[in-house]
C-alpha positions as CSV (number, residue, x, y, z in Angstrom):
1,X,93.3,133.7,89.1
2,X,96.0,132.2,86.8
3,X,96.5,128.4,86.1
4,X,99.6,128.4,88.4
5,X,97.8,130.1,91.0
6,X,94.9,127.8,91.2
7,X,97.6,124.9,90.9
8,X,99.4,126.3,94.4
9,X,96.0,126.5,95.7
10,X,95.1,122.9,95.6
11,X,98.2,121.8,96.7
12,X,98.0,124.1,100.0
13,X,94.7,122.9,100.3
14,X,95.9,119.0,99.8
15,X,98.7,119.4,102.3
16,X,96.6,121.0,104.8
17,X,94.4,117.9,104.2
18,X,96.9,115.8,104.9
19,X,98.5,117.5,108.0
20,X,95.0,116.9,109.8
21,X,95.6,113.7,109.6
22,X,96.3,111.4,113.0
23,X,99.6,109.7,113.3
24,X,100.2,106.8,115.5
25,X,103.4,104.7,116.3
26,X,103.0,101.2,115.3
27,X,104.8,99.8,118.0
28,X,101.9,102.0,120.4
29,X,98.7,100.2,118.6
30,X,100.6,96.8,118.9
31,X,101.4,96.8,122.7
32,X,102.3,92.8,123.9
33,X,103.8,90.7,120.7
34,X,103.4,91.9,116.7
35,X,99.7,92.2,116.6
36,X,96.8,94.2,116.3
37,X,93.4,93.8,115.9
38,X,91.4,97.0,114.1
39,X,87.4,97.0,113.8
40,X,85.9,99.0,110.8
41,X,82.2,98.5,110.4
42,X,81.9,95.4,112.1
43,X,84.9,93.8,110.1
44,X,87.9,92.7,111.9
45,X,91.3,93.3,110.4
46,X,95.3,92.4,111.8
47,X,97.9,94.8,111.5
48,X,101.2,92.8,112.1
49,X,104.4,93.9,112.5
50,X,107.1,91.9,110.2
51,X,110.7,90.8,111.5
52,X,111.9,93.3,109.1
53,X,110.0,95.6,110.5
54,X,107.0,96.2,108.0
55,X,103.4,96.7,108.7
56,X,100.8,94.2,107.0
57,X,97.3,95.0,107.3
58,X,94.6,91.8,106.3
59,X,91.2,91.1,106.5
C-alpha cells in the first residue's frame, strides 16, 4: 500500500467517525430561555446561548 493510499484510508476513517457523532440543535437543548445544564461524571456544566448567538460552555 502506498503512502497516499494510507493517507486516503485514514482520512476516510476519520470522516466515518465524525459522521457517527450525534448532532443537536442548541435551541432544542435549551427549551426555555438561554441556559441548559449538562451533567458529566457528577459534574454540572452550563451551556448558554449569548445575545450574539454564540455558545458558551462553563463548569
